[in-house]
C-alpha positions as CSV (number, residue, x, y, z in Angstrom):
1,X,47.1,-58.8,0.4
2,X,47.8,-62.4,1.3
3,X,46.3,-65.2,-0.7
4,X,46.4,-68.9,-0.5
5,X,45.6,-72.3,-2.0
6,X,42.3,-73.9,-3.1
7,X,40.8,-77.1,-2.0
8,X,40.4,-80.0,-4.4
9,X,37.3,-82.3,-4.9
10,X,37.1,-86.0,-4.6
11,X,37.1,-86.3,-8.4
12,X,40.3,-84.2,-8.6
13,X,42.0,-86.3,-5.9
14,X,41.2,-89.4,-7.9
15,X,42.9,-87.8,-10.8
16,X,45.9,-87.0,-8.7
17,X,46.2,-90.7,-7.8
18,X,45.7,-91.8,-11.4
19,X,48.4,-89.4,-12.6
20,X,50.8,-90.4,-9.9
21,X,50.5,-94.1,-10.8
22,X,50.1,-93.9,-14.6
23,X,52.2,-90.9,-15.6
24,X,54.7,-90.5,-12.8
25,X,55.1,-94.2,-12.1
26,X,54.8,-93.8,-8.3
27,X,52.9,-96.8,-7.0
28,X,50.2,-96.6,-4.3
29,X,52.4,-98.6,-1.9
30,X,55.1,-95.9,-2.0
31,X,52.6,-93.1,-1.4
32,X,51.1,-95.2,1.4
33,X,54.5,-95.5,3.1
34,X,54.9,-91.7,3.2
35,X,51.4,-91.2,4.6
36,X,51.8,-93.9,7.3
37,X,55.2,-92.7,8.4
38,X,54.1,-89.2,8.9
39,X,50.9,-90.3,10.7
40,X,53.2,-92.1,13.1
41,X,55.3,-89.0,13.5
42,X,52.3,-86.9,14.2
43,X,51.2,-89.3,16.9
44,X,54.6,-89.1,18.6
45,X,54.5,-85.3,18.5
46,X,50.9,-85.2,19.9
47,X,51.6,-87.7,22.8
48,X,54.7,-85.8,23.8
49,X,56.4,-88.9,25.2
50,X,53.4,-89.8,27.4
51,X,52.5,-93.4,27.8
52,X,49.6,-94.0,25.5
53,X,48.1,-97.2,24.0
54,X,47.8,-96.3,20.3
55,X,44.8,-98.1,18.6
56,X,44.6,-98.2,14.8
57,X,41.1,-98.7,13.4
58,X,42.0,-99.8,9.9
59,X,39.5,-100.2,7.0
60,X,40.1,-102.6,4.1
61,X,41.3,-100.0,1.5
62,X,44.3,-97.7,1.1
63,X,43.3,-95.5,4.1
64,X,43.5,-98.6,6.2
65,X,46.8,-99.5,4.6
66,X,48.2,-96.1,5.7
67,X,47.2,-96.9,9.2
68,X,49.0,-100.3,9.0
69,X,52.2,-98.6,7.9
70,X,51.9,-96.2,10.9
71,X,51.4,-99.2,13.2
72,X,54.5,-100.9,11.9
73,X,56.6,-97.7,12.5
74,X,55.2,-97.2,16.0
75,X,55.9,-100.8,17.0
76,X,59.4,-100.5,15.7
77,X,59.8,-97.4,17.8
78,X,58.7,-99.3,20.9
79,X,55.2,-97.7,21.4
80,X,52.4,-99.9,22.6
81,X,50.2,-100.4,19.5
82,X,47.1,-102.3,18.8
83,X,45.5,-102.8,15.3
84,X,41.8,-103.5,14.8
85,X,40.3,-104.6,11.5
86,X,36.5,-104.0,11.7
87,X,35.8,-105.8,8.5
88,X,38.3,-108.6,9.3
89,X,41.6,-109.6,7.7
90,X,40.0,-111.3,4.8
91,X,38.5,-108.1,3.6
92,X,41.8,-106.3,3.0
93,X,42.7,-105.3,-0.6
94,X,46.0,-106.4,-2.0
95,X,48.3,-103.6,-0.9
96,X,46.9,-103.3,2.6
97,X,47.2,-107.0,2.9
98,X,50.9,-106.8,2.1
99,X,51.2,-104.1,4.8
100,X,49.5,-106.4,7.3
101,X,51.9,-109.2,6.5
102,X,54.8,-106.9,7.2
103,X,53.2,-105.8,10.4
104,X,52.6,-109.4,11.5
105,X,56.3,-110.2,11.0
106,X,57.4,-107.8,13.7
107,X,54.9,-109.3,16.2
108,X,52.2,-106.6,16.3
109,X,49.0,-107.0,18.2
110,X,46.3,-107.4,15.5
111,X,42.6,-108.1,16.1
112,X,39.5,-108.6,13.9
113,X,36.6,-106.4,14.8
114,X,36.2,-103.3,16.9
115,X,37.8,-102.7,20.4
116,X,35.7,-103.6,23.4
117,X,33.3,-101.0,24.7
118,X,35.2,-101.1,28.0
119,X,38.2,-99.4,26.3
120,X,36.0,-96.5,25.1
121,X,36.7,-93.0,26.4
122,X,40.0,-94.2,27.9
123,X,42.3,-91.1,28.4
124,X,45.3,-93.3,27.8
125,X,44.2,-94.2,24.3
126,X,45.3,-92.4,21.2
127,X,43.1,-93.7,18.3
128,X,43.9,-93.6,14.6
129,X,40.8,-93.3,12.5
130,X,42.0,-95.0,9.3
131,X,38.6,-96.6,8.4
132,X,37.4,-94.7,5.3
133,X,39.3,-92.1,3.4
134,X,38.3,-89.6,0.6
135,X,36.4,-92.4,-1.3
136,X,33.6,-92.4,1.3
137,X,30.1,-92.6,-0.1
138,X,27.1,-91.8,2.1
139,X,25.4,-95.2,2.5
140,X,24.5,-96.4,6.0
141,X,25.5,-99.9,7.2
142,X,25.6,-101.3,10.7
143,X,29.3,-102.0,10.9
144,X,30.3,-98.5,9.8
145,X,27.8,-97.0,12.3
146,X,29.5,-99.1,15.1
147,X,32.9,-97.8,14.0
148,X,31.8,-94.2,13.9
149,X,30.2,-94.6,17.4
150,X,33.4,-96.1,18.8
151,X,35.5,-93.2,17.4
152,X,33.0,-90.6,18.6
153,X,33.5,-91.9,22.2
154,X,37.3,-91.5,22.2
155,X,39.0,-88.5,23.8
156,X,42.0,-88.4,21.4
157,X,41.6,-89.3,17.7
158,X,43.7,-88.6,14.7
159,X,41.9,-89.1,11.3
160,X,44.0,-90.0,8.3
161,X,43.2,-87.9,5.2
162,X,39.7,-87.1,6.4
163,X,37.4,-88.1,9.3
164,X,35.6,-91.3,8.4
165,X,32.2,-90.6,7.1
166,X,33.1,-87.1,5.8
167,X,32.4,-86.1,2.2
168,X,35.6,-84.3,1.0
169,X,33.7,-82.5,-1.8
170,X,30.7,-81.1,0.1
171,X,31.9,-81.1,3.7
172,X,28.8,-83.1,4.8
173,X,29.8,-85.0,7.9
174,X,28.0,-88.3,8.4
175,X,30.5,-89.8,10.9
176,X,30.5,-86.9,13.4
177,X,33.8,-88.1,14.9
178,X,35.3,-84.8,15.8
179,X,39.0,-85.8,15.9
180,X,41.7,-83.9,17.7
181,X,43.6,-83.7,14.4
182,X,43.2,-84.6,10.8
183,X,46.3,-85.5,8.7
184,X,45.2,-85.1,5.1
185,X,47.2,-86.6,2.2
186,X,48.9,-84.7,-0.7
187,X,46.6,-81.6,-0.8
188,X,43.7,-80.1,1.2
189,X,40.3,-81.4,0.2
190,X,37.6,-78.9,-0.6
191,X,35.2,-80.2,2.0
192,X,37.7,-79.6,4.8
193,X,37.7,-75.9,4.0
194,X,33.9,-75.9,4.6
195,X,33.9,-77.8,7.8
196,X,33.6,-76.3,11.3
197,X,36.9,-76.5,13.2
198,X,35.6,-79.1,15.7
199,X,34.7,-81.4,12.7
200,X,38.3,-81.9,11.7
201,X,40.4,-80.6,14.7
202,X,43.9,-79.3,14.0
203,X,44.7,-79.7,10.3
204,X,47.9,-81.2,9.0
205,X,49.2,-82.0,5.5
206,X,51.6,-84.8,4.5
207,X,53.8,-84.7,1.4
208,X,53.6,-88.0,-0.6
209,X,55.8,-86.8,-3.5
210,X,53.2,-85.2,-5.8
211,X,55.0,-82.8,-8.1
212,X,53.7,-79.2,-8.0
213,X,53.3,-79.1,-11.8
214,X,50.4,-81.6,-11.4
215,X,48.5,-79.0,-9.4
216,X,49.6,-76.1,-11.6
217,X,48.7,-77.5,-14.9
218,X,46.8,-80.8,-14.8
219,X,43.8,-80.4,-12.4
220,X,42.1,-77.4,-14.1
221,X,42.4,-75.1,-11.1
222,X,41.7,-71.5,-11.9
223,X,44.7,-69.7,-10.3
224,X,43.0,-66.3,-9.8
225,X,42.6,-64.5,-6.5
226,X,42.4,-65.5,-3.7
227,X,44.4,-68.4,-5.1
228,X,48.1,-67.8,-5.8
229,X,50.8,-69.9,-7.4
230,X,53.4,-68.3,-5.1
231,X,51.7,-70.1,-2.2
232,X,52.2,-73.4,-4.1
233,X,55.9,-72.6,-4.3
234,X,55.9,-71.8,-0.5
235,X,54.3,-75.2,0.1
236,X,57.0,-76.9,-2.0
237,X,59.6,-75.1,0.0
238,X,58.0,-76.1,3.3
239,X,57.9,-79.7,2.3
240,X,61.6,-79.5,1.5
241,X,62.2,-78.8,5.2
242,X,59.6,-81.2,6.6
243,X,57.1,-83.6,5.0
244,X,54.6,-83.0,7.8
245,X,53.1,-79.5,7.8
246,X,50.4,-77.8,9.9
247,X,47.8,-75.9,7.8
248,X,45.6,-72.9,8.5
249,X,42.3,-72.1,6.8
250,X,41.3,-68.5,5.9
251,X,38.2,-66.8,4.4
252,X,38.2,-63.9,2.0
253,X,35.0,-62.2,3.2
254,X,34.5,-59.8,0.3
255,X,34.3,-62.6,-2.3
256,X,33.1,-65.3,0.0
257,X,36.0,-67.6,-0.8
258,X,37.9,-69.9,1.6
259,X,41.5,-70.9,1.1
260,X,44.4,-72.4,3.0
261,X,48.2,-72.1,3.5
262,X,50.9,-73.7,5.5
263,X,51.6,-72.1,8.9
């Protein structure tokens, strides 16, 4: 019988980040570089050399920082790229601000605010949803509602880590963006296993250098069926070949448990 891997909660992902920074001495900036590079790679794979304008909707935190890294890579590769900061440049945290400064040095197109409504639903747009990551808290505000509305009206969206407005622990979807693909960071979040397919689109996972021992011994995961440490070894092997992996979700009906594995 084939088994797979569990999802992790928001609290567990916060612990992953803490351990990476404090115990393994791997800074946020380095993890952000891995995430942004692979987001850019996924975009190139999805556009299949077609002429798209790639719009990055970047929030003020680390999720937005990952989008800014992706933008820098895409500009360097010669793709038409536009960056939008709904909260404005002054709202960026320290590390995303450094990424913005690097992006500006290469002459990227950067705008405060949200794209004009006239660009909505343009089949030539590929939009990166990098507004809010796994730290989302369900509290309504007008700006976020405007961002969610814009993203809902786009034909092709890639969400970084999780669709904005999505609770990674419960699977409750406040943003209702329905991206074509979600590129989640480090490990699959529990809520993504609960979500209908059209809520997250095709699911991908990016390696940001988290050692497998962290998942085996430090998060308190109960490694009993349908979860299997051998699948964690398979994930490690898959990442040794490519840091960008597509993921499939499965359900063990007899015990009503959902799990995932790399394709």
